[in-house]
N, C-alpha and C positions, 0 to 999 in steps of 0.2 A: 384236696384232691383225693380221689378214691384210689385204693390200691390197684385197681384195674387200670386206671389211667396212668399211674406211675409205671406199672409193668409195661404198658404199651409204649410209653416214652422211652423206657430203657431198651426195649426191643428195637424201636426205631433208631436209637443212637447206635446200637450194635449193627443194624442193617446199613446205616449210613457209613459207619467205619468200614464195614465189609465192602461197600460200594467204592469208597475211596481207595481201599487197598487194591481192588480189582482194576480201578481206573489207573492207578500208578503202575500196575503190572502191564496193562495195555499200552501205556505210554512208553514204558521201557521196551516192550516187545516191538513197538512201532519204530523206536529209535534204532534198535538192533537190526530190524529189517531194512531200514534206510541205509545203515552202514554196510550191511551185507550186499545190498544192491549196488552201492557205489564201488565196493570191492570187486564185485563181479564185472561191472562195466570196465574198471581199470584193468582187470585180468584179461578181459576180452580184447581191449585195445592193445595190450602187450602181445597177445597171441597174434593179432592181425599184423603187428609190426614184425614179429618174429617170422611169420609166414612170408611177408614181403622180403625180408632179409634172406630167407632160405631160397626164394626164387632168384634173387640176385646172385647168390652163391652158386646155384645150379647153372645159371646162365654163364657165369664166369669160369666154369670148369672146362670149357672147350678151348682154352688158350693153348694147351700143350700140343694138340694136333696142328693148330695154326702155326705155332712156333717151329715145329719140326718141318712142316711144309715150306715155310719161309727159309729155313736153314738149307734144306735140300735144293730149293730153287736158287738160292744165292751161291751155293757150292757149284751147281751146274753152270750157271752164268759165269761165275769166276773162272771155272775150268775152261769154258769155251773162249772167254776173252784171253786167258793166259795162253791157250793153244794158238789162237789167232795171232797174238803178239809174237810168240816164239817162231811161227812160220814166216812172219814179216821180217824178223831179224835175220834169219838164216838166208 
């Protein structure tokens, strides 16, 4: 073989090694992108769940006015019944 052919073969081997290295980098980048996408989807799912939980919490915050209203109504009804019973006994 001539020196030119040997040099061409050496350059081709170097190019092939470079292509293999680039391909490995691309595969690693693709794997990283897939893992990142899965992580983003998981985080999005958790955020949606958190949003639903916050809505439930906000809906549940109106229990205090309802409790106070029920207590006042019970006190009034109890007072009226007590007053009526005291008038019947006398």
